[in-house]
Biopython code that builds the backbone (N, CA, C, O; Angstrom):
import numpy as np
from Bio.PDB.StructureBuilder import StructureBuilder

atoms = [
    (1, "MET", "N", (19.716, 17.003, -77.240)),
    (1, "MET", "CA", (19.083, 18.272, -76.848)),
    (1, "MET", "C", (18.953, 18.342, -75.307)),
    (1, "MET", "O", (19.169, 19.390, -74.699)),
    (2, "GLU", "N", (18.608, 17.237, -74.722)),
    (2, "GLU", "CA", (18.425, 17.221, -73.281)),
    (2, "GLU", "C", (19.749, 17.405, -72.530)),
    (2, "GLU", "O", (19.788, 18.041, -71.477)),
    (3, "ALA", "N", (20.845, 16.835, -73.088)),
    (3, "ALA", "CA", (22.144, 16.994, -72.481)),
    (3, "ALA", "C", (22.577, 18.478, -72.468)),
    (3, "ALA", "O", (23.183, 18.963, -71.512)),
    (4, "ARG", "N", (22.241, 19.171, -73.564)),
    (4, "ARG", "CA", (22.573, 20.574, -73.640)),
    (4, "ARG", "C", (21.827, 21.375, -72.591)),
    (4, "ARG", "O", (22.430, 22.212, -71.920)),
    (5, "SER", "N", (20.545, 21.144, -72.432)),
    (5, "SER", "CA", (19.771, 21.895, -71.446)),
    (5, "SER", "C", (20.206, 21.532, -70.017)),
    (5, "SER", "O", (20.155, 22.369, -69.116)),
    (6, "SER", "N", (20.637, 20.267, -69.821)),
    (6, "SER", "CA", (21.143, 19.860, -68.508)),
    (6, "SER", "C", (22.431, 20.617, -68.184)),
    (6, "SER", "O", (22.625, 21.077, -67.059)),
    (7, "ARG", "N", (23.307, 20.739, -69.184)),
    (7, "ARG", "CA", (24.544, 21.458, -68.968)),
    (7, "ARG", "C", (24.299, 22.950, -68.742)),
    (7, "ARG", "O", (24.974, 23.573, -67.922)),
    (8, "GLU", "N", (23.350, 23.516, -69.457)),
    (8, "GLU", "CA", (23.004, 24.916, -69.251)),
    (8, "GLU", "C", (22.418, 25.144, -67.865)),
    (8, "GLU", "O", (22.702, 26.157, -67.226)),
    (9, "LEU", "N", (21.603, 24.206, -67.401)),
    (9, "LEU", "CA", (21.017, 24.277, -66.064)),
    (9, "LEU", "C", (22.120, 24.204, -65.006)),
    (9, "LEU", "O", (22.085, 24.946, -64.025)),
    (10, "LYS", "N", (23.092, 23.322, -65.197)),
    (10, "LYS", "CA", (24.195, 23.203, -64.248)),
    (10, "LYS", "C", (25.032, 24.492, -64.228)),
    (10, "LYS", "O", (25.464, 24.951, -63.171)),
    (11, "ALA", "N", (25.244, 25.052, -65.399)),
    (11, "ALA", "CA", (26.006, 26.309, -65.489)),
    (11, "ALA", "C", (25.256, 27.445, -64.785)),
    (11, "ALA", "O", (25.858, 28.240, -64.064)),
    (12, "ARG", "N", (23.969, 27.512, -64.996)),
    (12, "ARG", "CA", (23.153, 28.538, -64.381)),
    (12, "ARG", "C", (23.187, 28.393, -62.861)),
    (12, "ARG", "O", (23.325, 29.377, -62.134)),
    (13, "ASN", "N", (23.059, 27.158, -62.397)),
    (13, "ASN", "CA", (23.110, 26.902, -60.953)),
    (13, "ASN", "C", (24.461, 27.292, -60.342)),
    (13, "ASN", "O", (24.531, 27.846, -59.245)),
    (14, "TYR", "N", (25.525, 26.986, -61.084)),
    (14, "TYR", "CA", (26.874, 27.339, -60.626)),
    (14, "TYR", "C", (27.017, 28.872, -60.490)),
    (14, "TYR", "O", (27.543, 29.382, -59.500)),
    (15, "LEU", "N", (26.528, 29.580, -61.519)),
    (15, "LEU", "CA", (26.608, 31.046, -61.481)),
    (15, "LEU", "C", (25.825, 31.620, -60.313)),
    (15, "LEU", "O", (26.268, 32.568, -59.664)),
    (16, "GLU", "N", (24.665, 31.047, -60.047)),
    (16, "GLU", "CA", (23.855, 31.522, -58.935)),
    (16, "GLU", "C", (24.495, 31.170, -57.590)),
    (16, "GLU", "O", (24.524, 31.997, -56.678)),
    (17, "LYS", "N", (25.006, 29.942, -57.467)),
    (17, "LYS", "CA", (25.593, 29.479, -56.218)),
    (17, "LYS", "C", (26.792, 30.337, -55.833)),
    (17, "LYS", "O", (26.956, 30.682, -54.662)),
    (18, "HIS", "N", (27.627, 30.682, -56.801)),
    (18, "HIS", "CA", (28.839, 31.427, -56.517)),
    (18, "HIS", "C", (28.682, 32.928, -56.738)),
    (18, "HIS", "O", (29.652, 33.681, -56.658)),
    (19, "ARG", "N", (27.480, 33.346, -57.010)),
    (19, "ARG", "CA", (27.112, 34.757, -57.163)),
    (19, "ARG", "C", (28.010, 35.474, -58.179)),
    (19, "ARG", "O", (28.442, 36.606, -57.962)),
    (20, "ILE", "N", (28.272, 34.796, -59.270)),
    (20, "ILE", "CA", (29.144, 35.332, -60.328)),
    (20, "ILE", "C", (28.548, 36.587, -60.960)),
    (20, "ILE", "O", (29.266, 37.551, -61.229)),
    (21, "MET", "N", (27.242, 36.577, -61.195)),
    (21, "MET", "CA", (26.625, 37.742, -61.830)),
    (21, "MET", "C", (26.718, 38.968, -60.918)),
    (21, "MET", "O", (26.918, 40.083, -61.399)),
    (22, "GLU", "N", (26.573, 38.766, -59.602)),
    (22, "GLU", "CA", (26.715, 39.901, -58.673)),
    (22, "GLU", "C", (28.125, 40.455, -58.736)),
    (22, "GLU", "O", (28.323, 41.670, -58.724)),
    (23, "LEU", "N", (29.109, 39.562, -58.804)),
    (23, "LEU", "CA", (30.498, 39.984, -58.903)),
    (23, "LEU", "C", (30.720, 40.818, -60.160)),
    (23, "LEU", "O", (31.352, 41.873, -60.119)),
    (24, "LEU", "N", (30.189, 40.327, -61.275)),
    (24, "LEU", "CA", (30.366, 41.092, -62.523)),
    (24, "LEU", "C", (29.692, 42.449, -62.456)),
    (24, "LEU", "O", (30.231, 43.433, -62.963)),
    (25, "THR", "N", (28.517, 42.517, -61.837)),
    (25, "THR", "CA", (27.821, 43.789, -61.679)),
    (25, "THR", "C", (28.631, 44.747, -60.830)),
    (25, "THR", "O", (28.752, 45.931, -61.147)),
    (26, "TYR", "N", (29.197, 44.211, -59.721)),
    (26, "TYR", "CA", (30.018, 45.034, -58.842)),
    (26, "TYR", "C", (31.246, 45.552, -59.567)),
    (26, "TYR", "O", (31.572, 46.734, -59.464)),
    (27, "LEU", "N", (31.927, 44.688, -60.294)),
    (27, "LEU", "CA", (33.136, 45.094, -60.987)),
    (27, "LEU", "C", (32.839, 46.144, -62.036)),
    (27, "LEU", "O", (33.603, 47.094, -62.207)),
    (28, "THR", "N", (31.728, 45.974, -62.742)),
    (28, "THR", "CA", (31.335, 46.987, -63.726)),
    (28, "THR", "C", (31.076, 48.325, -63.060)),
    (28, "THR", "O", (31.507, 49.368, -63.552)),
    (29, "SER", "N", (30.367, 48.292, -61.934)),
    (29, "SER", "CA", (30.069, 49.522, -61.199)),
    (29, "SER", "C", (31.354, 50.192, -60.726)),
    (29, "SER", "O", (31.512, 51.409, -60.831)),
    (30, "ALA", "N", (32.258, 49.385, -60.209)),
    (30, "ALA", "CA", (33.527, 49.935, -59.729)),
    (30, "ALA", "C", (34.276, 50.621, -60.852)),
    (30, "ALA", "O", (34.807, 51.717, -60.669)),
    (31, "LEU", "N", (34.324, 49.993, -62.000)),
    (31, "LEU", "CA", (35.034, 50.567, -63.130)),
    (31, "LEU", "C", (34.375, 51.857, -63.603)),
    (31, "LEU", "O", (35.058, 52.812, -63.972)),
    (32, "LEU", "N", (33.078, 51.877, -63.589)),
    (32, "LEU", "CA", (32.353, 53.030, -64.160)),
    (32, "LEU", "C", (32.155, 54.187, -63.186)),
    (32, "LEU", "O", (32.119, 55.342, -63.609)),
    (33, "PHE", "N", (32.026, 53.899, -61.882)),
    (33, "PHE", "CA", (31.611, 54.954, -60.957)),
    (33, "PHE", "C", (32.619, 55.346, -59.892)),
    (33, "PHE", "O", (32.846, 56.539, -59.687)),
    (34, "PHE", "N", (33.230, 54.398, -59.210)),
    (34, "PHE", "CA", (34.038, 54.729, -58.036)),
    (34, "PHE", "C", (35.268, 55.586, -58.373)),
    (34, "PHE", "O", (35.429, 56.684, -57.841)),
    (35, "ARG", "N", (36.108, 55.089, -59.234)),
    (35, "ARG", "CA", (37.342, 55.819, -59.552)),
    (35, "ARG", "C", (37.075, 57.162, -60.213)),
    (35, "ARG", "O", (37.663, 58.161, -59.798)),
    (36, "PRO", "N", (36.203, 57.231, -61.236)),
    (36, "PRO", "CA", (35.928, 58.546, -61.841)),
    (36, "PRO", "C", (35.329, 59.534, -60.848)),
    (36, "PRO", "O", (35.588, 60.735, -60.923)),
    (37, "ALA", "N", (34.522, 59.019, -59.912)),
    (37, "ALA", "CA", (33.942, 59.921, -58.900)),
    (37, "ALA", "C", (35.022, 60.520, -58.031)),
    (37, "ALA", "O", (34.984, 61.712, -57.725)),
    (38, "LEU", "N", (35.990, 59.708, -57.629)),
    (38, "LEU", "CA", (37.079, 60.236, -56.793)),
    (38, "LEU", "C", (37.915, 61.245, -57.602)),
    (38, "LEU", "O", (38.335, 62.268, -57.060)),
    (39, "LYS", "N", (38.157, 60.969, -58.873)),
    (39, "LYS", "CA", (38.914, 61.905, -59.700)),
    (39, "LYS", "C", (38.169, 63.223, -59.868)),
    (39, "LYS", "O", (38.767, 64.295, -59.777)),
    (40, "THR", "N", (36.854, 63.143, -60.116)),
    (40, "THR", "CA", (36.046, 64.339, -60.291)),
    (40, "THR", "C", (36.066, 65.215, -59.051)),
    (40, "THR", "O", (36.081, 66.442, -59.140)),
    (41, "LEU", "N", (36.067, 64.567, -57.891)),
    (41, "LEU", "CA", (36.112, 65.324, -56.638)),
    (41, "LEU", "C", (37.500, 65.800, -56.286)),
    (41, "LEU", "O", (37.682, 66.509, -55.297)),
    (42, "GLY", "N", (38.484, 65.419, -57.084)),
    (42, "GLY", "CA", (39.848, 65.816, -56.818)),
    (42, "GLY", "C", (40.461, 65.031, -55.682)),
    (42, "GLY", "O", (41.443, 65.464, -55.080)),
    (43, "LEU", "N", (39.885, 63.876, -55.384)),
    (43, "LEU", "CA", (40.347, 63.056, -54.265)),
    (43, "LEU", "C", (41.210, 61.880, -54.693)),
    (43, "LEU", "O", (41.631, 61.078, -53.860)),
    (44, "CYS", "N", (41.472, 61.777, -55.979)),
    (44, "CYS", "CA", (42.278, 60.668, -56.503)),
    (44, "CYS", "C", (43.050, 61.197, -57.707)),
    (44, "CYS", "O", (42.455, 61.756, -58.628)),
    (45, "THR", "N", (44.339, 61.029, -57.707)),
    (45, "THR", "CA", (45.118, 61.467, -58.844)),
    (45, "THR", "C", (45.072, 60.418, -59.949)),
    (45, "THR", "O", (44.704, 59.268, -59.710)),
    (46, "ALA", "N", (45.439, 60.814, -61.134)),
    (46, "ALA", "CA", (45.389, 59.887, -62.274)),
    (46, "ALA", "C", (46.316, 58.709, -62.122)),
    (46, "ALA", "O", (46.016, 57.617, -62.603)),
    (47, "ASP", "N", (47.440, 58.913, -61.461)),
    (47, "ASP", "CA", (48.420, 57.827, -61.326)),
    (47, "ASP", "C", (48.314, 57.081, -60.007)),
    (47, "ASP", "O", (49.109, 56.178, -59.745)),
    (48, "GLU", "N", (47.356, 57.439, -59.182)),
    (48, "GLU", "CA", (47.208, 56.769, -57.869)),
    (48, "GLU", "C", (46.651, 55.352, -58.064)),
    (48, "GLU", "O", (45.722, 55.131, -58.840)),
    (49, "VAL", "N", (47.236, 54.422, -57.351)),
    (49, "VAL", "CA", (46.758, 53.042, -57.381)),
    (49, "VAL", "C", (45.833, 52.831, -56.223)),
    (49, "VAL", "O", (46.238, 52.973, -55.069)),
    (50, "LEU", "N", (44.584, 52.491, -56.507)),
    (50, "LEU", "CA", (43.612, 52.241, -55.446)),
    (50, "LEU", "C", (43.740, 50.812, -54.954)),
    (50, "LEU", "O", (43.800, 49.877, -55.753)),
    (51, "LYS", "N", (43.783, 50.643, -53.655)),
    (51, "LYS", "CA", (43.919, 49.324, -53.054)),
    (51, "LYS", "C", (42.569, 48.672, -52.942)),
    (51, "LYS", "O", (41.581, 49.324, -52.603)),
    (52, "ASP", "N", (42.521, 47.392, -53.224)),
    (52, "ASP", "CA", (41.270, 46.617, -53.108)),
    (52, "ASP", "C", (41.479, 45.544, -52.043)),
    (52, "ASP", "O", (42.358, 44.693, -52.177)),
    (53, "ASP", "N", (40.681, 45.586, -51.002)),
    (53, "ASP", "CA", (40.808, 44.616, -49.923)),
    (53, "ASP", "C", (39.996, 43.348, -50.185)),
    (53, "ASP", "O", (39.932, 42.463, -49.332)),
    (54, "GLY", "N", (39.382, 43.261, -51.349)),
    (54, "GLY", "CA", (38.620, 42.070, -51.695)),
    (54, "GLY", "C", (37.169, 42.125, -51.252)),
    (54, "GLY", "O", (36.400, 41.211, -51.551)),
    (55, "HIS", "N", (36.789, 43.154, -50.559)),
    (55, "HIS", "CA", (35.397, 43.304, -50.111)),
    (55, "HIS", "C", (34.680, 44.350, -50.975)),
    (55, "HIS", "O", (35.315, 45.231, -51.555)),
    (56, "GLY", "N", (33.408, 44.242, -51.047)),
    (56, "GLY", "CA", (32.614, 45.224, -51.803)),
    (56, "GLY", "C", (32.700, 46.589, -51.140)),
    (56, "GLY", "O", (32.816, 46.691, -49.918)),
    (57, "VAL", "N", (32.644, 47.611, -51.933)),
    (57, "VAL", "CA", (32.658, 48.968, -51.423)),
    (57, "VAL", "C", (31.205, 49.399, -51.174)),
    (57, "VAL", "O", (30.415, 49.521, -52.110)),
    (58, "THR", "N", (30.877, 49.622, -49.929)),
    (58, "THR", "CA", (29.538, 50.080, -49.614)),
    (58, "THR", "C", (29.506, 51.594, -49.726)),
    (58, "THR", "O", (30.551, 52.240, -49.805)),
    (59, "PHE", "N", (28.325, 52.149, -49.732)),
    (59, "PHE", "CA", (28.197, 53.600, -49.784)),
    (59, "PHE", "C", (28.874, 54.233, -48.555)),
    (59, "PHE", "O", (29.532, 55.268, -48.662)),
    (60, "GLU", "N", (28.701, 53.600, -47.403)),
    (60, "GLU", "CA", (29.293, 54.147, -46.170)),
    (60, "GLU", "C", (30.825, 54.164, -46.265)),
    (60, "GLU", "O", (31.455, 55.143, -45.866)),
    (61, "THR", "N", (31.416, 53.112, -46.778)),
    (61, "THR", "CA", (32.859, 53.039, -46.954)),
    (61, "THR", "C", (33.329, 54.131, -47.921)),
    (61, "THR", "O", (34.308, 54.830, -47.662)),
    (62, "PHE", "N", (32.617, 54.260, -49.027)),
    (62, "PHE", "CA", (32.953, 55.268, -50.013)),
    (62, "PHE", "C", (32.865, 56.666, -49.417)),
    (62, "PHE", "O", (33.761, 57.489, -49.602)),
    (63, "ARG", "N", (31.764, 56.927, -48.691)),
    (63, "ARG", "CA", (31.566, 58.225, -48.059)),
    (63, "ARG", "C", (32.664, 58.529, -47.039)),
    (63, "ARG", "O", (33.162, 59.654, -46.983)),
    (64, "ASN", "N", (33.039, 57.548, -46.243)),
    (64, "ASN", "CA", (34.081, 57.742, -45.244)),
    (64, "ASN", "C", (35.431, 58.055, -45.899)),
    (64, "ASN", "O", (36.186, 58.895, -45.409)),
    (65, "GLU", "N", (35.719, 57.387, -46.986)),
    (65, "GLU", "CA", (36.973, 57.650, -47.710)),
    (65, "GLU", "C", (36.959, 59.043, -48.298)),
    (65, "GLU", "O", (37.964, 59.750, -48.238)),
    (66, "VAL", "N", (35.822, 59.454, -48.871)),
    (66, "VAL", "CA", (35.706, 60.802, -49.424)),
    (66, "VAL", "C", (35.896, 61.834, -48.313)),
    (66, "VAL", "O", (36.632, 62.806, -48.480)),
    (67, "ASN", "N", (35.234, 61.618, -47.190)),
    (67, "ASN", "CA", (35.347, 62.554, -46.049)),
    (67, "ASN", "C", (36.778, 62.630, -45.534)),
    (67, "ASN", "O", (37.270, 63.719, -45.239)),
    (68, "LYS", "N", (37.451, 61.493, -45.422)),
    (68, "LYS", "CA", (38.845, 61.467, -44.955)),
    (68, "LYS", "C", (39.751, 62.239, -45.903)),
    (68, "LYS", "O", (40.571, 63.043, -45.459)),
    (69, "ARG", "N", (39.615, 62.007, -47.191)),
    (69, "ARG", "CA", (40.476, 62.692, -48.147)),
    (69, "ARG", "C", (40.135, 64.196, -48.213)),
    (69, "ARG", "O", (41.030, 65.027, -48.365)),
    (70, "THR", "N", (38.868, 64.533, -48.101)),
    (70, "THR", "CA", (38.471, 65.948, -48.120)),
    (70, "THR", "C", (39.090, 66.649, -46.904)),
    (70, "THR", "O", (39.601, 67.763, -47.019)),
    (71, "GLN", "N", (39.041, 65.998, -45.750)),
    (71, "GLN", "CA", (39.634, 66.562, -44.536)),
    (71, "GLN", "C", (41.125, 66.778, -44.717)),
    (71, "GLN", "O", (41.657, 67.803, -44.292)),
    (72, "GLU", "N", (41.800, 65.836, -45.334)),
    (72, "GLU", "CA", (43.249, 65.969, -45.578)),
    (72, "GLU", "C", (43.541, 67.161, -46.478)),
    (72, "GLU", "O", (44.482, 67.919, -46.241)),
    (73, "ILE", "N", (42.725, 67.314, -47.511)),
    (73, "ILE", "CA", (42.922, 68.420, -48.454)),
    (73, "ILE", "C", (42.706, 69.764, -47.765)),
    (73, "ILE", "O", (43.527, 70.673, -47.887)),
    (74, "TRP", "N", (41.593, 69.881, -47.040)),
    (74, "TRP", "CA", (41.233, 71.169, -46.423)),
    (74, "TRP", "C", (42.076, 71.481, -45.204)),
    (74, "TRP", "O", (42.125, 72.642, -44.795)),
    (75, "SER", "N", (42.736, 70.517, -44.606)),
    (75, "SER", "CA", (43.541, 70.789, -43.428)),
    (75, "SER", "C", (44.766, 71.640, -43.776)),
    (75, "SER", "O", (45.378, 72.251, -42.900)),
    (76, "ALA", "N", (45.112, 71.670, -45.061)),
    (76, "ALA", "CA", (46.247, 72.475, -45.513)),
    (76, "ALA", "C", (45.918, 73.984, -45.474)),
    (76, "ALA", "O", (46.826, 74.815, -45.491)),
    (77, "PHE", "N", (44.639, 74.327, -45.423)),
    (77, "PHE", "CA", (44.256, 75.750, -45.476)),
    (77, "PHE", "C", (44.045, 76.284, -44.126)),
    (77, "PHE", "O", (43.719, 77.461, -43.971)),
]
sb = StructureBuilder()
sb.init_structure("model")
sb.init_model(0)
sb.init_chain("A")
sb.init_seg("    ")
for serial, (resi, resn, name, xyz) in enumerate(atoms, 1):
    if name == "N":
        sb.init_residue(resn, " ", resi, " ")
    sb.init_atom(name, np.array(xyz, "f"), 0.0, 1.0, " ", f" {name:<3s}", serial, name[0])
structure = sb.get_structure()
C-alpha cells in the first residue's frame, strides 16, 4: 500500500513540476474557444491550417490577430 502511494506522489510531483495539467487546460481551451471564435468572426476559413509556434496564446496575441485579419478584410472595401 505504501509503494502505491509513493508512486502516486511521484506522479503528482512530476505533473506539477512539468506543468502537465496547465498544458492540458490550455489545449482544451484552444480546441474549444480559439478556432471557433475565429470562424464565428469570419476570420478563419474551415480549411485553414492555424500555425502553432509552441507558445501559449495570450489575449493580447489573439486580439492582435483578430485586428490584423479584420483590417485585411475591411481594406477591400
